[in-house]
C-alpha positions in Angstrom: 101.8 192.5 18.4 104.8 193.4 20.8 102.2 194.8 23.3 100.2 191.6 23.4 103.2 189.5 24.1 104.4 191.8 26.8 100.8 191.7 28.3 100.9 188.0 28.2 104.2 187.7 30.0 102.9 190.0 32.7 99.7 187.9 33.2 101.7 184.7 33.3 104.1 186.1 35.8 101.3 187.4 38.0 99.6 183.9 37.8 102.8 182.2 38.9 103.5 184.6 41.7 99.8 184.1 42.9 100.3 180.2 42.6 103.6 180.3 44.8 101.9 182.4 47.5 99.0 179.9 47.7 101.5 177.1 48.0 103.5 178.9 50.8 100.4 179.5 52.6 99.2 175.9 52.4 102.6 174.6 53.5 103.0 176.8 56.5 99.3 175.5 57.5 100.6 171.9 57.3 104.0 172.9 58.9 105.8 170.9 56.5 108.9 171.9 54.5 109.3 171.4 50.7 110.6 167.9 50.0 108.2 166.2 52.6 110.4 167.0 55.7 108.8 168.0 59.0 109.1 171.5 60.5 111.6 172.1 63.4 108.7 173.3 65.6 106.9 169.9 65.1 110.3 168.0 65.8 110.5 169.6 69.2 106.7 168.8 69.9 107.0 165.4 68.9 110.0 165.0 71.3 107.8 166.4 74.4 104.9 164.0 73.8 104.5 161.3 76.3 104.3 157.8 75.1 100.9 156.1 75.3 100.3 153.9 78.2 100.5 150.3 77.4 97.9 147.9 79.0 99.6 145.1 80.9 99.0 141.8 79.0 96.2 139.8 81.0 97.6 136.6 82.4 95.8 133.5 81.2 93.2 132.2 83.7 94.6 129.5 86.1 93.0 126.2 85.2 91.6 124.9 88.5 91.7 121.3 89.2 88.3 119.9 89.5 87.4 118.9 93.1 88.2 115.2 93.5 85.6 113.5 95.9 87.1 111.0 98.2 85.7 107.7 97.1 83.0 106.5 99.5 84.3 103.7 101.7 81.7 101.2 100.8 81.0 99.8 97.2 77.2 100.0 97.4 75.2 98.3 94.7 71.9 100.2 94.2 70.2 97.1 93.3 71.1 95.4 96.5 70.2 98.6 98.5 66.9 98.8 97.0 66.2 95.0 98.0 67.4 95.7 101.5 65.0 98.6 101.8 62.2 96.5 100.3 62.6 93.9 102.9 62.0 96.7 105.6 59.3 98.6 103.8 56.9 96.1 102.1 54.1 94.9 104.4 52.5 91.5 104.0 50.1 89.3 105.8 49.2 85.5 105.6 46.6 83.1 106.9 47.6 79.8 105.6 46.6 76.2 106.8 48.2 73.0 105.5 50.0 74.6 102.7 53.5 73.8 101.3 56.4 76.1 102.0 56.8 76.7 98.3 53.1 77.9 98.2 53.7 80.2 101.1 56.7 81.8 99.4 54.7 82.2 96.2 52.0 83.9 98.1 54.4 86.3 99.8 56.2 86.9 96.5 52.9 88.1 94.9 52.2 90.5 97.9 55.7 92.0 97.8 56.0 92.0 94.1 59.4 90.3 94.4 60.7 86.9 93.6 61.2 84.9 96.9 62.6 81.4 96.5 64.4 78.7 98.3 68.2 78.4 97.5 69.3 75.3 95.7 70.7 74.0 98.8 67.5 73.9 100.6 65.1 73.1 97.7 64.2 69.7 99.3 62.0 71.8 102.0 59.7 73.2 99.1 57.0 70.4 99.7 57.0 70.7 103.4 53.6 71.4 104.6 52.6 73.9 107.5 50.0 76.2 108.8 51.0 79.9 109.4 49.1 83.0 110.2 51.1 86.3 109.9 49.5 89.7 111.0 50.3 92.6 108.7 54.1 93.0 109.2 57.2 93.9 107.3 58.3 91.3 104.8 61.6 90.7 106.8 59.7 89.9 110.0 57.3 87.7 108.1 60.2 85.8 106.4 61.8 85.4 109.8 58.5 84.1 111.5 58.1 81.7 108.4 61.6 80.3 109.1 60.9 80.0 112.9 57.7 78.1 112.0 59.8 75.3 110.3 61.1 74.2 113.7 64.2 72.1 113.3 64.3 72.4 109.8 64.5 76.2 110.1 67.3 76.7 112.7 70.1 76.9 110.1 68.1 79.0 107.7 68.3 82.8 107.0 67.5 85.4 104.5 69.6 86.1 101.6 69.6 89.2 99.5 70.4 89.2 95.9 69.7 91.9 93.3 66.0 91.6 92.1 65.6 88.5 94.4 65.2 87.1 98.0 66.1 83.7 99.1 65.6 81.6 102.1 68.9 79.9 102.4 71.3 78.0 104.6 73.2 80.2 107.0 76.5 78.9 105.5 75.6 80.5 102.1 74.8 84.0 103.9 78.3 85.6 104.1 77.9 89.4 104.2 80.7 91.4 102.5 81.7 94.6 104.2 79.9 96.7 101.7 76.7 94.4 102.2 76.9 94.8 105.9 77.1 98.6 105.3 73.9 98.4 103.3 72.1 96.6 106.0 73.1 98.9 108.8 72.4 102.0 106.6 69.0 100.9 105.8 68.4 100.1 109.4 69.7 103.6 110.4 67.5 105.3 108.0 64.5 103.6 109.3 65.5 104.1 112.8 65.9 107.9 112.2 62.6 108.1 110.3 60.9 106.3 113.3 62.6 108.5 115.8 61.4 111.6 114.1 57.9 110.4 113.8 58.0 109.5 117.7 59.2 112.8 118.6 56.5 114.3 116.7 53.9 112.0 118.3 55.2 112.7 121.9 54.9 116.5 121.3 51.4 116.0 119.9 50.3 114.1 123.0 51.6 117.0 125.4 49.7 119.8 123.1 46.7 118.4 121.5 43.3 118.7 123.1 40.8 116.1 122.2 37.0 115.4 122.8 36.0 111.9 123.9 32.5 110.5 124.5 32.3 106.7 125.1 29.7 104.6 127.1 30.5 101.0 128.1 33.4 100.7 125.7 35.9 98.1 125.7 39.5 98.8 125.4 39.6 98.2 121.8 36.7 100.5 121.2 38.3 103.3 123.3 41.5 102.9 121.5 39.9 103.1 118.1 38.2 106.2 119.4 41.3 108.0 120.6 43.3 107.0 117.6 40.7 108.8 115.3 40.6 111.9 117.6 44.4 112.1 117.4 44.7 111.0 113.8 47.7 108.8 114.7 48.1 104.9 114.5 47.4 103.1 117.8 47.7 99.4 118.4 47.2 96.9 121.3 50.1 94.7 121.5 49.1 91.1 120.7 49.0 89.0 123.9 48.3 91.9 126.2 46.9 90.6 129.5 44.0 92.8 130.8 40.7 92.2 132.3 38.5 92.0 129.2 35.3 92.5 131.3 36.0 96.0 132.1 34.1 98.8 130.4 34.9 102.5 130.0 32.3 105.5 130.2 33.6 108.9 129.9 32.7 112.4 128.4 35.3 115.0 128.2 35.8 118.2 126.1 39.2 119.7 125.3 41.3 117.3 127.4 45.1 117.2 126.9 45.6 113.8 124.9 48.4 112.7 127.3 46.1 113.2 130.2 43.3 111.3 128.6 45.5 108.5 127.7 46.8 108.1 131.2 43.1 108.0 132.5 42.3 105.1 130.0 45.4 103.4 130.8 44.9 103.3 134.7 41.0 102.4 134.1 42.0 99.2 132.0 45.1 98.4 134.0 47.4 98.8 131.1 50.5 100.8 130.1 51.4 102.8 126.8 54.7 103.5 125.0 55.6 105.1 121.7 57.4 102.9 119.2 58.3 103.7 115.6 55.9 106.6 115.7 53.0 104.4 117.0 51.1 104.6 120.3 51.4 101.0 121.6 49.0 99.7 124.5 50.4 96.8 126.4 50.4 95.3 129.8 52.9 96.2 132.7 55.3 93.2 131.7 55.6 93.9 128.2 55.9 97.8 129.0 58.7 97.1 131.6 60.4 94.8 129.1 60.3 97.5 126.3 61.9 99.9 128.6 64.6 97.5 129.7 65.7 96.9 126.1 65.6 100.6 125.4 67.9 101.2 128.6 70.2 98.3 127.6 70.7 99.7 123.9 71.2 103.3 125.3 73.8 101.9 127.9 75.7 100.2 125.0 75.4 103.5 122.9 76.9 105.5 125.8 79.8 103.1 126.1 80.7 103.4 122.5 80.5 107.2 122.7 82.8 107.3 125.7 85.5 105.6 123.7 88.7 107.7 123.4 90.0 108.4 120.1 93.2 110.4 118.9 92.7 113.0 116.2 94.8 115.5 114.4 94.2 119.3 115.1 91.1 120.8 113.2 90.5 117.4 111.4 87.8 116.8 108.8 85.4 113.8 108.9 87.0 111.9 106.1 90.4 112.0 107.9 89.0 111.1 111.1 86.9 108.2 109.6 90.1 107.0 107.9 92.0 107.0 111.1 89.3 105.3 113.0 89.1 102.6 110.5 92.7 101.8 110.8 92.3 101.0 114.6 90.7 97.4 114.9 89.6 98.1 118.5 87.7 101.2 117.6 83.8 101.5 117.3 82.3 100.4 114.1 80.6 103.5 112.3 78.8 103.8 109.0 78.5 107.2 107.4 75.8 108.1 105.0 76.8 109.2 101.5 75.6 112.7 102.0 77.6 113.2 105.2 80.7 111.8 103.4 80.3 114.1 100.3 79.9 117.2 102.6 82.8 116.2 104.8 82.2 118.4 107.9 85.3 119.8 109.8 86.1 119.8 113.5 87.3 122.6 115.5 89.0 120.5 118.3 92.7 120.7 118.9 94.9 117.6 118.4 94.8 115.0 121.2 92.6 112.4 122.7 89.0 113.1 122.8 85.9 111.1 123.5 84.1 109.8 120.3 80.8 111.9 121.4 83.1 115.0 121.9 84.5 114.5 118.3 81.3 114.0 116.7 79.6 116.9 118.5 82.4 119.2 117.2 81.7 118.7 113.6 80.1 121.6 111.6 77.6 121.0 109.8 76.3 118.8 112.7 76.0 115.1 112.5 73.3 113.0 113.9 74.2 109.6 115.4 71.8 106.7 115.3 72.7 103.5 117.1 71.9 100.2 115.4 71.8 97.0 117.4 71.3 93.6 115.8 71.9 90.1 117.0 75.3 90.4 115.7 76.8 93.6 116.6 76.2 97.2 117.6 77.2 100.1 115.2 76.6 103.6 114.7 75.1 105.3 111.6 75.8 108.8 110.9 73.8 111.2 109.1 74.2 114.8 108.3 71.9 117.0 110.5 69.4 118.9 108.2 
């Protein structure tokens, strides 16, 4: 019995010793001391460790102010703009005999698809009868011809534009605001620019294209029609052109430069030609010289305006330049397109006095200048060069 007790004690002692050895090994491997402390060796190592790099806090993105466009200097009503363009774009014709003014306006209204009326002040003219023939022309030109045909009754009449309607009205009723005048000038400027571009293309075509022509005993009208088809361009003989209508033309040519062919035809019939609004116009010498005189007159007026001296800031932009010009009552009147205004080109010129032409030429992107001459004034419309 005693032996069993002694043997049990020895086994228990061996088991406890074995357990202590295992625990010691485990603690040594974890480098921890009893009681949960950290070994001295680990304390030294912790002290030598570099603190982790902290990323700098990202600054919140700056809120950019939205670009504030300078308001366009003219409050242009789109409906008014549309009606002003319609007057210059829509073509009408008329051949009426002994018909009332009211009836003529109804006919023109139908062709143009826009109401055309007499204003209340001149309603008394509605029953006036007249005979009128209008060749195909722009609505504005047709209305002016109609007013002119009224004689004494029409001397104080003009065209009044309203949104959705056009009126024949007393001139006292037609008082254009600055915005309405801007619309008128810009519409004319756009049209002039389109016509100028078409004319430039036509001039190049005449100098480059070779055509074949074969006519025998042809009149001027027949020859012009033949050349127009060969060139695929509009040609017209100016009404009232004075030439010998008994003359006939016979010619067979192959691959002749169009410009040379046209000069041969004009010499043969004793007429001239010029390019206007992208159209080849045949006329007599008097009308041709008158056309050239008017063009020269307009160009001289234009050059006078462009030579005007204007004071600017250093490296100004277009909007600053326009505002400074607008404050000067004696400065030339200019009308910028909205596209030009929104792009706002800048100039590289130093501060000081410069000619208007020099200033306009200095802007980048480039500006195209179109002079507009009306019965009332000469103005410049400005467009961004594309």
